[in-house]
Every structure is written in structure tokens, then in C-alpha cells.
C-alpha positions in Angstrom: 0.0 0.0 0.0 1.3 3.5 -0.9 1.6 5.5 2.2 3.5 8.6 1.1 2.0 12.0 0.6 0.7 12.3 -3.0 -1.0 15.3 -4.7 -3.5 14.0 -7.2 -5.6 17.1 -7.9 -6.9 20.3 -6.3 -10.4 18.8 -5.8 -9.4 15.1 -5.1 -11.7 13.6 -2.4 -8.7 12.1 -0.7 -6.9 15.4 0.0 -7.8 15.4 3.7 -6.1 12.1 4.3 -3.1 13.2 2.2 -2.8 16.4 4.1 -2.3 14.5 7.3 0.7 12.8 5.6 1.8 16.2 4.4 1.7 17.4 8.0 3.9 14.6 9.1 6.4 15.4 6.3 6.5 19.1 7.1 6.8 18.6 10.9 9.7 16.1 10.4 11.6 18.3 7.8 15.1 19.5 8.7 16.7 22.1 6.5 20.0 21.2 5.0 19.4 17.4 5.4 20.9 15.4 2.5 18.8 12.7 0.8 19.7 9.4 -0.6 16.2 8.2 -1.6 14.5 9.7 -4.6 11.1 9.0 -3.1 11.8 11.2 -0.1 12.6 14.0 -2.4 9.5 13.6 -4.5 7.4 13.4 -1.3 8.8 16.9 -0.5 7.7 18.0 -4.0 4.2 16.6 -3.4 3.9 18.3 0.0 4.9 21.6 -1.6 2.1 21.1 -4.2 -0.5 20.9 -1.5 0.7 24.1 0.3 1.3 26.0 -3.0 -2.3 25.2 -4.0 -3.7 26.6 -0.8 -4.9 23.3 0.7 -4.9 23.0 4.5 -6.5 20.9 7.3 -9.2 22.6 9.2 -7.2 22.3 12.4 -4.4 24.4 11.0 -4.5 28.0 12.2 -3.2 30.9 10.2 0.1 30.9 12.0 0.7 27.3 11.2 -0.3 27.7 7.6 2.1 30.7 7.1 4.9 28.6 8.7 4.3 25.8 6.3 4.2 28.3 3.3 7.6 29.6 4.4 9.0 26.1 4.9 8.0 24.7 1.5 9.5 27.8 -0.3 12.9 26.2 0.3 12.1 22.8 -0.9 13.0 23.7 -4.5 16.7 24.0 -3.4 16.6 20.5 -1.9 15.0 19.0 -5.0 17.5 20.7 -7.4 20.5 19.8 -5.3 19.5 16.2 -5.1 19.0 15.8 -8.9 22.1 17.7 -9.8 24.2 15.5 -7.6 22.7 12.4 -9.2 24.8 10.7 -12.0 22.5 7.8 -12.9 18.9 8.7 -13.7 18.2 5.1 -14.9 19.1 3.9 -11.4 16.7 6.4 -9.9 13.8 5.1 -12.0 14.5 1.5 -10.8 13.9 2.6 -7.2 11.0 4.9 -8.0 7.7 4.4 -6.2 5.0 3.7 -8.8 2.9 6.8 -7.7 5.8 9.1 -8.3 6.6 8.4 -12.0 4.9 11.4 -13.4 6.3 13.6 -10.6 9.8 12.4 -11.6 9.5 14.0 -15.0 7.6 17.0 -13.8 10.4 18.2 -11.6 12.8 18.5 -14.6 10.4 21.0 -16.1 9.5 22.9 -13.0 12.9 23.3 -11.5 15.1 24.1 -14.5 16.7 20.7 -14.8 16.1 20.1 -18.5 19.9 20.2 -19.2 20.2 16.9 -17.3 18.0 15.2 -20.0 20.4 14.9 -22.9 19.3 12.9 -25.9 21.7 10.1 -24.9 20.2 10.0 -21.3 16.7 9.9 -22.7 17.5 7.1 -25.1 19.0 5.0 -22.3 16.0 5.5 -20.1 13.5 4.6 -22.9 15.6 1.6 -23.9 15.1 0.2 -20.4 11.8 1.7 -19.5 9.8 2.2 -22.8 6.5 2.7 -21.0 7.9 5.9 -19.5 7.1 7.5 -22.8 3.5 8.4 -21.7 4.7 10.3 -18.6 7.4 12.1 -20.7 4.8 13.1 -23.3 2.8 14.9 -20.6 5.8 17.4 -20.3 5.7 19.9 -23.1 9.2 21.4 -22.4 10.8 18.0 -22.5 9.1 17.1 -25.7 10.1 20.3 -27.3 13.7 20.0 -26.2 14.1 16.3 -27.1 11.8 16.3 -30.1 14.0 14.3 -32.5 14.9 11.4 -30.1 11.3 11.1 -29.0 10.0 11.2 -32.6 12.5 8.4 -33.5 11.3 6.3 -30.5 7.6 6.7 -31.3 8.1 5.5 -34.8 9.1 2.0 -33.4 7.2 1.9 -30.1 4.5 -0.7 -30.2 1.8 1.4 -28.6 2.4 4.7 -30.3 -0.9 4.4 -32.2 -2.7 4.2 -28.8 -0.9 7.3 -27.6 -1.9 9.1 -30.9 -5.5 8.1 -30.5 -5.6 9.4 -26.9 -3.7 12.6 -27.7 -6.0 13.6 -30.5 -9.3 11.7 -30.4 -10.2 10.9 -26.8 -11.9 13.5 -24.7 -10.5 14.3 -21.3 -12.9 12.7 -18.8 -11.8 14.9 -15.9 -10.7 18.5 -15.5 -7.3 17.4 -14.2 -6.5 15.1 -17.1 -3.0 15.7 -18.5 -2.5 16.5 -22.2 -0.2 14.4 -24.3 2.3 16.4 -26.4 3.4 14.7 -29.6 6.8 15.7 -31.2 6.3 18.1 -34.0 8.9 16.4 -36.2 6.7 13.3 -36.3 4.9 14.2 -39.5 1.3 13.5 -40.3 2.2 10.9 -42.9 4.4 9.2 -40.3 1.5 9.3 -37.8 -0.8 7.8 -40.5 1.7 5.1 -41.2 2.0 4.2 -37.5 -1.8 3.7 -37.3 -1.9 1.9 -40.6 0.7 -0.6 -39.3 -1.2 -1.0 -36.0 -4.3 -2.0 -37.9 -2.3 -4.5 -39.9 -0.7 -6.1 -36.9 -2.0 -8.6 -34.4 -2.2 -6.4 -31.3 -5.1 -4.1 -32.4 -7.6 -3.5 -29.6 -11.3 -3.4 -30.5 -11.9 -0.1 -28.6 -9.0 1.7 -30.2 -10.1 0.4 -33.7 -13.6 1.7 -33.1 -12.2 5.2 -32.2 -10.1 5.2 -35.4 -13.1 4.1 -37.4 -15.3 6.9 -36.1 -12.7 9.6 -35.9 -12.7 12.9 -37.8 -9.8 15.0 -38.8 -8.3 17.3 -36.2 -5.2 19.5 -36.0 -2.3 17.1 -35.5 -3.9 13.9 -37.0 -5.6 13.6 -40.3 -6.3 10.0 -41.5 -7.1 9.2 -45.1 -10.3 7.3 -46.0 -8.4 4.0 -46.7 -7.2 3.9 -43.1 -10.7 4.5 -41.7 -12.1 1.8 -44.1 -9.4 -0.6 -42.9 -10.4 0.1 -39.3 -14.1 -0.5 -40.2 -13.4 -3.8 -41.7 -11.1 -4.8 -38.8 -13.8 -3.8 -36.4 -16.2 -6.2 -38.0 -13.7 -9.0 -37.7 -12.7 -8.2 -34.0 -16.4 -7.8 -33.0 -17.4 -11.2 -34.4 -18.2 -13.7 -31.7 -16.2 -16.9 -32.3 -18.2 -20.0 -33.2 -18.8 -22.1 -30.1 -18.2 -19.2 -27.7 -20.4 -19.1 -24.6 -22.2 -15.8 -24.5 -24.4 -14.5 -21.6 -26.8 -11.7 -22.5 -30.0 -10.2 -21.4 -32.5 -9.7 -24.2 -34.9 -6.7 -23.9 -37.4 -5.2 -26.3 -40.6 -3.3 -26.5 -44.1 -3.5 -28.0 -46.5 -0.6 -28.8 -50.2 -0.9 -29.5 -53.0 1.6 -30.1 -56.4 0.1 -29.1 -59.8 1.0 -27.5 -59.9 0.6 -23.8 -63.6 1.4 -23.5 -62.7 3.9 -20.6 -61.0 7.2 -20.2 -57.6 5.9 -19.2 -54.9 7.4 -21.5 -52.4 4.6 -21.5 -50.9 1.5 -19.9 -47.2 0.8 -19.4 -45.6 -2.2 -17.8 -42.7 -4.6 -18.2 -43.4 -8.3 -18.9 -40.5 -10.8 -19.3 -38.1 -7.9 -19.9 -40.3 -6.4 -22.6 -41.5 -2.8 -22.2 -45.1 -2.8 -23.2 -47.0 0.3 -24.2 -50.8 0.5 -24.9 -52.5 3.8 -25.9 -56.2 4.4 -25.6 -57.8 5.3 -28.9 -61.0 6.3 -27.0 -59.0 9.0 -25.3 -57.2 10.1 -28.4 -60.5 10.4 -30.3 -61.5 13.2 -28.0 -58.4 15.4 -28.9 -58.3 18.1 -31.5 -55.3 18.5 -33.9 -53.4 20.7 -31.5 -53.7 18.4 -28.5 -53.0 15.4 -30.7 -49.6 16.9 -31.6 -48.9 17.8 -28.0 -49.4 14.1 -27.2 -45.7 13.8 -27.9 -45.1 16.0 -24.8 -47.9 14.7 -22.6 -48.4 11.1 -23.6 -45.3 9.8 -25.4 -42.8 11.4 -23.0 -40.5 13.0 -25.6 -39.8 15.6 -22.9 -39.1 15.7 -19.2 -41.4 17.7 -17.0 -38.9 20.6 -17.2 -39.2 20.8 -21.0 -35.8 19.3 -21.8 -35.7 16.6 -24.5 -35.8 13.2 -22.8 -34.3 11.3 -25.8 -30.7 12.6 -25.7 -28.0 10.5 -24.3 -27.9 10.3 -20.5 -24.5 9.3 -19.1 -26.0 8.5 -15.7 -28.2 5.8 -17.2 -25.2 3.7 -18.5 -25.3 0.1 -17.4 -22.4 -1.1 -15.3 -20.5 -2.5 -18.3 -20.9 0.8 -20.2 -19.6 2.7 -17.1 -16.5 0.5 -16.9 -15.7 0.6 -20.7 -16.8 4.2 -21.3 -14.5 6.4 -23.4 -15.6 9.7 -24.7 -14.2 10.3 -28.2 -13.8 13.7 -29.7 -16.4 14.0 -32.5 -18.3 10.9 -31.6 -21.8 11.1 -30.1 -22.3 8.4 -27.4 -25.7 6.7 -27.4 -25.9 4.3 -24.5 -28.3 1.3 -24.5 -31.1 3.0 -22.6 -31.0 6.1 -24.8 -30.9 4.0 -27.9 -33.9 2.0 -26.7 -35.8 5.3 -25.9 -35.2 6.6 -29.3 -36.3 3.4 -31.0 -39.4 3.5 -28.9 -40.0 7.2 -29.8 -39.7 6.6 -33.5 -42.0 3.5 -33.2 -44.5 5.5 -31.2 -44.6 8.1 -33.9 -45.0 5.6 -36.7 -47.8 3.8 -34.9 -49.5 7.1 -34.0 -49.4 8.1 -37.6 -51.2 4.8 -38.4 -53.8 5.7 -35.9 -54.2 9.2 -37.4 -54.7 7.8 -40.8 -57.5 5.6 -39.6 -59.2 8.8 -38.5 -58.6 10.4 -41.9 -55.7 12.5 -40.6 -51.9 12.3 -40.8 -48.9 13.6 -38.8 -47.9 16.0 -41.6 -51.3 17.7 -41.3 -50.9 18.0 -37.5 -47.5 19.6 -38.0 -48.9 22.1 -40.5 -51.8 23.0 -38.3 -49.7 23.5 -35.2 -47.2 25.8 -37.0 -49.6 27.8 -39.1 -52.7 28.0 -36.8 -51.9 27.1 -33.2 -48.8 29.4 -32.8 -50.6 32.2 -34.5 -53.9 31.9 -32.5 -52.2 31.5 -29.1 -49.1 33.8 -29.4 -49.7 35.9 -32.4 -46.8 34.3 -34.2 -47.0 35.2 -37.9 -46.2 31.8 -39.3 -45.8 31.5 -43.1 -47.3 28.5 -44.8 -45.5 25.1 -44.7 -45.1 23.0 -47.8 -45.3 19.5 -46.4 -44.5 16.4 -48.5 -47.2 14.9 -50.7 -48.8 11.9 -49.2 -48.4 9.7 -52.3 -44.8 10.6 -52.9 -41.9 8.2 -52.3 -40.2 8.3 -48.9 -37.0 9.4 -50.6 -38.7 12.4 -52.1 -40.5 13.2 -48.9 -37.2 13.3 -47.1 -35.8 15.7 -49.7 -38.8 18.0 -49.1 -39.0 17.9 -45.3 -35.4 18.8 -44.5 -35.6 22.3 -46.2 -39.0 22.9 -44.5 -37.5 22.3 -41.0 -34.6 24.7 -41.8 -37.2 27.3 -43.1 -39.1 27.1 -39.8 -35.9 27.8 -37.8 -34.9 30.6 -40.1 -38.4 32.1 -39.9 -38.5 31.9 -36.1 -35.0 33.3 -35.6 -35.9 36.3 -37.8 -39.0 36.8 -35.7 -36.9 36.7 -32.6 -34.6 39.4 -34.0 -37.2 41.6 -35.7 -40.5 40.9 -34.0 -42.0 40.1 -37.4 -41.3 37.9 -40.5 -40.7 40.2 -43.5 -40.8 38.0 -46.6 -38.2 40.0 -48.5 -35.9 40.2 -45.5 -36.4 36.5 -44.9 -35.3 35.8 -48.5 -32.1 37.8 -48.0 -31.2 36.1 -44.7 -28.6 33.3 -44.6 -29.9 29.9 -43.6 -29.2 29.1 -40.0 -28.2 25.6 -38.7 -31.3 24.0 -37.1 -29.5 23.5 -33.8 -28.6 27.2 -33.6 -32.2 28.5 -33.7 -32.6 31.7 -31.7 -34.8 32.2 -28.6 -37.0 35.0 -27.4 -35.4 34.5 -24.0 -32.0 35.6 -25.2 -30.4 37.4 -22.3 -33.0 36.1 -19.9 -31.3 33.0 -18.7 -33.2 30.2 -20.5 -30.8 27.4 -19.5 -27.9 27.0 -17.1 -25.0 24.6 -17.7 -21.6 23.9 -16.0 -19.0 26.5 -16.9 -16.0 25.1 -18.8 -12.6 24.8 -17.3 -11.4 24.1 -13.8 -14.6 24.1 -11.7 -15.2 23.5 -8.0 -18.7 22.1 -8.8 -17.4 18.6 -9.6 -16.4 17.7 -6.1 -19.9 18.3 -4.6 -21.6 16.7 -7.6 -19.5 13.5 -7.2 -20.0 13.3 -3.4 -23.7 13.8 -3.5 -24.8 12.0 -6.7 -22.1 9.4 -7.7 -22.5 5.8 -6.7 -18.7 5.7 -6.5 -18.4 8.2 -3.6 -19.6 5.4 -1.2 -21.2 8.1 1.1 -24.4 6.1 1.2 -22.6 3.1 2.5 -23.3 3.8 6.2 -25.0 1.8 8.9 -27.8 0.8 9.1 -28.4 1.3 5.3 -25.4 -0.6 3.9 -27.7 -3.3 2.4 -30.3 -0.8 1.2 -31.0 0.2 -2.4 -29.8 3.7 -1.9 -26.6 3.9 -3.9 -25.8 7.6 -3.6 -25.8 10.1 -0.7 -28.5 12.1 -2.4 -30.8 9.1 -2.7 -30.2 8.1 0.9 -31.0 11.5 2.4 -33.8 12.1 -0.1 -35.6 9.0 1.2 -34.4 8.6 4.8 -34.1 12.3 5.6 -31.2 12.1 8.0 -28.4 9.9 9.2 -26.4 9.9 12.5 -23.1 11.7 11.9 -21.4 9.2 14.3 -22.4 6.3 12.0 -19.9 7.6 9.3 -16.5 6.0 9.4 -13.4 8.1 9.9 -12.4 8.0 6.2 -15.9 9.2 5.2 -16.2 12.1 7.6 -13.8 14.5 5.7 -16.2 14.4 2.7 -19.3 14.8 4.9 -17.5 17.8 6.6 -16.7 19.3 3.3 -20.4 19.2 2.2 -21.4 20.7 5.6 -18.9 23.5 5.1 -20.3 24.1 1.6 -23.8 24.4 3.1 -25.1 21.5 1.1 -25.4 19.3 4.3 -26.2 20.4 7.8 -26.1 18.9 11.3 -29.4 18.7 13.1 -29.1 17.2 16.7 -26.1 15.1 15.6 -27.8 13.9 12.4 -26.7 14.6 8.9 -29.4 16.1 6.7 -29.7 18.3 3.6 -28.6 21.9 4.2 -29.3 24.3 1.3 -32.1 22.3 -0.2 -32.6 24.6 -3.3 -29.0 24.4 -4.2 -29.0 20.6 -3.8 -32.1 20.6 -6.1 -30.3 22.6 -8.7 -27.2 20.4 -8.5 -29.4 17.3 -9.0 -30.7 18.7 -12.2 -27.2 19.4 -13.4 -26.1 15.8 -12.5 -29.0 14.0 -14.1 -29.6 16.2 -17.2 -26.3 18.1 -17.5 -28.3 21.4 -17.7 -31.1 23.3 -16.0 -34.2 24.7 -17.7 -34.3 27.9 -15.7 -38.0 28.9 -15.9 -39.1 25.4 -14.9 -37.4 25.9 -11.5 -39.0 27.2 -8.3 -38.0 30.8 -7.4 -35.6 29.6 -4.6 -33.9 27.2 -7.0 -33.5 30.0 -9.6 -31.8 32.2 -6.9 -29.3 29.4 -6.2 -28.7 29.0 -10.0 -28.0 32.8 -10.2 -25.6 32.5 -7.2 -23.7 29.6 -8.8 -23.3 31.6 -12.0 -21.8 34.4 -9.9 -19.5 31.9 -8.2 -18.3 30.5 -11.5 -19.9 27.1 -11.2 -22.5 27.6 -13.9 -23.1 29.8 -16.9 -26.3 30.8 -18.8 -27.2 29.6 -22.3 -29.9 31.3 -24.3 -30.5 29.4 -27.6 -33.9 27.8 -28.6 -32.4 24.4 -27.8 -30.2 23.6 -24.8 -26.6 22.5 -25.3 -27.5 18.8 -24.9 -30.5 19.2 -27.2 -28.2 20.9 -29.8 -25.9 17.9 -29.7 -28.8 15.5 -30.1 -30.2 17.4 -33.1 -26.8 17.6 -34.8 -26.3 13.9 -34.2 -29.4 13.2 -36.2 -29.2 15.8 -38.9 -25.7 16.6 -39.9 -21.9 16.1 -39.5 -21.2 19.5 -37.9 -20.2 17.9 -34.5 -20.1 14.1 -34.9 -18.5 11.7 -37.3 -20.9 8.9 -36.3 -24.1 10.9 -36.8 -27.1 9.8 -38.9 -26.6 12.8 -41.1 -30.2 12.7 -42.4 -30.2 16.3 -43.6 -26.9 16.0 -45.4 -27.8 12.7 -47.1 -31.0 14.0 -48.6 -30.0 17.6 -49.2 -26.7 16.6 -50.9 -28.1 13.6 -52.8 -25.8 11.2 -50.9 -28.5 8.4 -50.6 -26.8 5.6 -52.6 -25.8 3.9 -49.3 -29.5 3.6 -48.2 -30.9 0.3 -49.1 -34.5 0.2 -50.1 -37.8 1.9 -49.3 -37.8 0.7 -45.7 -34.7 2.7 -44.8 -36.1 5.8 -46.5 -39.3 5.3 -44.5 -37.3 5.0 -41.2 -35.4 8.1 -42.1 -38.6 10.0 -42.8 -40.1 9.1 -39.4 -36.8 10.3 -37.8 -37.3 13.6 -39.7 -40.9 13.9 -38.5 -39.7 13.2 -34.9 -37.2 16.1 -35.2 -39.9 18.3 -36.7 -42.3 17.6 -33.8 -39.5 18.3 -31.3 -38.6 21.6 -32.9 -42.3 22.8 -33.0 -42.8 21.9 -29.3 -39.6 23.7 -28.4 -40.8 26.8 -30.3 -44.2 26.6 -28.5 -42.4 26.4 -25.1 -40.2 29.4 -26.0 -43.2 31.5 -27.0 -45.1 30.4 -23.9 -42.4 31.3 -21.4 -41.8 34.7 -23.2 -45.6 35.4 -23.0 -45.6 34.6 -19.3 -42.6 36.9 -18.6 -44.2 39.7 -20.5 -47.4 39.3 -18.6 -45.5 39.3 -15.3 -43.7 42.5 -16.4 -47.1 44.2 -17.2 -48.6 43.2 -13.9 -45.6 44.5 -12.0 -45.9 47.8 -13.8 
């Protein structure tokens, strides 16, 4: 077990325990002492990182903290002296503790020791410790100084392709992730060749191959189409289950039926033998007018959460356990987990079955869309909607798709012009450039329509993890260790409070942190929620990645505003939220994602030769209709909230 002080990150949950080790190191420190163990020196470096980053135990008073600050200011001299008096860096690496390997290389950069790393020294190290290359590549100055020798090494290193994929294609999963710097002298053609050789060899990993297959060109790594095709073919081979293999799997599915219940119940939903079953009452639907029928996608088919956000986009928190373990976010690839994929399949099937029901009534979904846009929005909000040109009913699905994509774009263009001008001038509309569907404008611009996590280093991640992650283990407390509450939020939300004394020593620093942040409180020696509105806001961020501001209670909105001021959150004011924009782009184009369906691009650019048969064209058309319905309901919500705010303003005046 590693028992030396180690600085992992500013917001690491183990910092309290590590600070106790730091205290031992600092209290035992004697200036001028000579060191013969590299691990002792690197422990000084880690202790210095804690103090330099302003971390301290609660029991330290200001006098003690200032004493430690003064003490660690001299550690650099000890570190430099030790390394400059060392003649064999290879020997140091042999005795290096495994947790200190990255620190070993970092000190050369941070303390002006780069002159010790000659090309010959680096060659000798990499010859004996080739896997040190990843730690070295985290150090930009070392890579820049020793560019040629590192480039030569990477051309023959067996796992260079994996490093390239991680450097250019894989998203950093945490704010503290270290960037990989690739030598500039390693040309793009050489990088292509390395990946090509990797795909031709016998060590290719299925996960890496899939990333290469789905990748899109980025600065630093551009792959030709032949390499991506090679990856696609290899992926099919690697993913094939060998004959005779024993496979364990859980089969799930769904069924949807529209029928008469002979009562006023709207629907029935249940699970039977792992099959999700949905039945919708035609007796109920027969009572609805065209507007209410289209709004069934909001009220009946659950396309949206109760806060108005699209419920079909990928939800990372619904990954199954295998997906959580194997999860890798790839730049330019939209991740659709099993549950989200099932939801979307259900949504498209609901739409197709619903259209069948409508046709039995002498209606169709295209007619509902046209009515909703042209009449409903005008009658309720005064929106001056131009006429829609929906596809002809007897046309082929391929031609319907070519017709519907421009109409969706026209609707967004018209609405965005209305947002800007307060009217839709036909001549001005004709002169306006087309706007990407995902970037439709909102009447709530400047009024805080959505709130999302602010990019960059952000203190919000610690509280989010402690409250809502099943990996924090803060719900693992007597007498609830065998309960179904897997997060601290779930536990307190259901139980209400837990005796503080029941928490074990290693858990209490995290509970204390949340108490200090006001998120938890102590009530008669029991732990309970503290600032409930802020906890509520954080739960929305955790589960949906964003907050629909005007669906929040006033107290929650106040906390959202405070978190924006504190740098935890930021506002976003488009028609669609950020996650909704990602979702729409995944379906319609290749602006963000290389693995998207690209429905709009295929039919607008005539690239439909890869679509096999009328069935695929029909499925694409239903997906288009699903996107169209979503956009209209988002416009309705935007107009509705704006009307509500205007009415509030008038009443206040």
C-alpha cells in the first residue's frame, strides 16, 4: 500500500487524508538534510504542491499555515540539489515508487533541470523503461527539447498508435487530465503510417479500432479514407463472436399498441418478461383536437421531461455497469448508450404507430405539424407563421425526405428572424442566410433560458461527485449498507437524516466538506440536507447536465444565479439547450459528430446511394418527423415562457 503524501488534484476527495501525511512530512523536515532516496525528495515535492495550491487541514490556524508556506518555499533548493548530484537517472527510475513516476518527470520541467536530460540519457531511459514515454509526453518542455529522439522512439514503439488516439481523439474525462504532447517532427504521414501498421498487426484493440473508425480529422492527426475503411473492416472482424463461444446476454425489447380501452384511461405501461409494453387508448385520443394530438408527444409519449428538456438525448447517468467501466468519450463521436438507444427506438415507433392511428381517422402527422405551426402558434401567441409545404402523401419516402429537410430549416430561419425583428418580413427572410437548425434563436436571449456547467477548472465537480455518484460510497453507512440507496442524495432524499457518528473516519472529511459548503447540515447530531434549493439545482445538473431555468422554483433560480456568480454555472440562451443541440446535430448533420445519422446531409446533398430500399427511406422519414415535432414543441415552449414573462412585467408595472 502506498503511504507517502501524494497530490493528485486540487479537488481530489482524498486530499484530507493526504494532508495528514503532508503534516507529518513538514513537521519532520530538517533544512540542510541530505537525501539518498528519490522517493523522499519527490514526497517533499508533493507536500509543496499541497501548500502551494492553498490546501490545508481545518485544524491548522493561520500561524501554522504561514509557517508551512515559508517552509516549502525552500524545498526547491533541496530538489534541485538532489537531482544535480545524481549521476544515474536510470538507477533512480529503478527505485522509484509507482505513484511518483509522473512527478519524476515534472520536476525536470518545473525546477530548471532540462539540461540533465540529454538525448543520450533519454535514449538510455527509454531503452530500459519504454512505457515511461507516456509520462514524458505529458511534459511539453521535455518534448520540445528532445523532439528528435522522442520522434524516433515513437516510430518504433509498439503502442504509439494508442498514444496518438488518446492525444487527438479521446476527450479528457476529468478537469485534471494531463494533455499528451506529440513531437512536431513526427509528420502527419508518419502518424498515418503508424496507425496503418497498427491496424495491420495482431495487437489491435477493438476499442481503439472503433475510435479510429469513427474519428474525424483534427489538427495534428488527419487520416485518409483508406485507413478508416481498414479500421471499419477490422472492427467487424474483431467484434465477431467466435463459433462455439459461450455468451451470456439479457434480451430486452418493447411493444406498442393503439387500441380502444372502453374507458377514459390514457395509457398503460408495464414490463413483462423484460419487454417494455405500451398501450395507448384510442378512445382518449379520439377526444383530442389537432393541437392536442400533436402535443401528445409531450404529454403522452414522453418526448420531454417535465422541465421541458428533450428526454431522448444520451444520459450518461443511465449507463449500465458494463458501459460505465468501458466508457471512453471520443472527440467528434456522439455516445448513445443502451437505454437512450432504446428510448429513441421507442420514440420513432410511437410516432409511426401514432401516424397509423391518425390515418384511420382520416388525418396524418404532416397535417398536425402544418396545423400546429400555421394556426396554433398564431392563435395563441400571435406568431405570424408563413405556410408550410409538407411532403405529398403519395410521394416516395426518398422524395418526402428531400422535401421535409428544407422545411425544417425554413421554420428555424423564420422563427429566428421573428426573434430578431418581431416580425417575419418575406423580403428580409429571403435575404437572410440559412441558420443551422441546432442554432435556432430564442425570445429568451439574455433572460437565462438554460444553465450549464461552466467550462474549465470548476469546483462544482467535487460536490456533484460526493452527492450523486454511486462511486463516492457516502451512502454506505449503517444501518443502510444493504439498502437500495446507492448515492448520498438518494439516501437523504428517502431517509431524511443519518447519525453523523455512523460515518466511518475516512468518510467524515467528505461529509464535513459538504457541511462546510452548506449542502449538508447537522441537526441534533444527524446529517441532513442543508441548502435544499442548491441541492435541487445540482441534482438537475447531475441528471440532465443542464437546467431549464424557468421550470425551477424561485428559490432554486436564486441558487442558480448565485452559482453563475460563483463561476460554477453559466447561462445559455438558444432555442435548444446544449445537450439538445448535440442531439439534433447527431441526427441531422456532421457538424459535430462523425458517427451521426446525417439525415439532412444525405437528402440535401443527394448522398443516398448507401441507403438500401424503401424501408430505410421510411425510417429516415419518421426520424425527420420526430425532429420536426420536437422543434415545434420547443418553439411553443419558447413563445409560452416569453408570454408569461411579458405578462409578469405588465402586472408589475
